[in-house]
C-alpha positions in Angstrom: -7.6 -23.8 16.5 -7.3 -20.0 16.8 -9.0 -18.5 19.8 -11.3 -15.5 19.1 -9.1 -13.2 21.1 -5.9 -14.1 19.2 -4.9 -12.2 16.2 -4.9 -14.3 13.1 -2.2 -14.0 10.5 -3.0 -11.2 8.0 -3.6 -12.1 4.4 -4.1 -10.0 1.4 -2.3 -7.3 -0.4 0.8 -5.8 1.3 2.9 -2.9 0.1 6.2 -1.1 0.3 4.8 2.4 -0.2 6.2 3.9 3.0 9.7 2.8 2.1 9.3 3.9 -1.5 8.1 7.3 -0.5 11.2 7.7 1.7 13.5 6.7 -1.1 11.6 8.9 -3.6 12.8 12.2 -2.1 10.8 11.7 1.1 7.5 12.1 -0.8 4.7 12.9 1.7 1.4 10.9 1.8 -0.3 14.1 0.8 1.9 14.7 -2.2 1.5 11.1 -3.4 -2.3 11.3 -2.9 -2.4 14.4 -5.0 -0.4 12.8 -7.8 -2.7 9.8 -8.0 -6.0 11.6 -7.3 -7.0 10.3 -3.8 -6.9 11.7 -0.3 -4.0 11.5 2.1 -6.2 9.3 4.3 -6.6 6.8 1.5 -2.8 6.5 1.1 -2.4 6.1 4.8 -5.0 3.3 4.9 -3.2 1.5 2.0 0.1 1.8 3.8 -1.3 0.3 6.9 -2.9 -2.5 5.0 -6.4 -1.4 6.1 -7.5 -0.8 2.5 -6.6 -2.6 -0.7 -6.4 -0.2 -3.7 -8.2 -0.9 -6.9 -6.0 -2.2 -9.7 -6.2 1.2 -11.4 -5.0 3.0 -8.3 -2.2 0.4 -7.7 -0.9 1.0 -11.2 -1.1 4.8 -10.7 1.0 4.5 -7.5 3.6 2.2 -9.1 3.8 4.7 -12.0 4.7 7.5 -9.6 7.6 5.5 -8.2 8.6 4.3 -11.7 8.6 0.7 -10.5 6.8 -2.4 -11.6 3.6 -3.0 -9.7 5.1 -6.1 -8.1 7.9 -3.9 -6.6 5.2 -1.9 -4.8 2.5 -4.4 -3.9 2.7 -8.1 -3.0 0.2 -10.8 -2.0 0.6 -12.2 1.5 -1.0 -15.7 1.6 -2.3 -17.3 4.8 0.3 -19.5 6.5 
């Protein structure tokens, strides 16, 4: 049983955006945001797994990196 003050394992959508930005010419959060039509704060929240993007936004982000969506995002199941 998990105590209320213990952190539970995170589940949901994870991503590799920060790493991909670095390997894509050190693309800034702001530059990525402008290319996909959102704010820098949205990109930051997605990177920190505080916000799961819509499917449309996830595809736009993967298109910027010229990678399949599964190379950018992954599902993290509860363990």
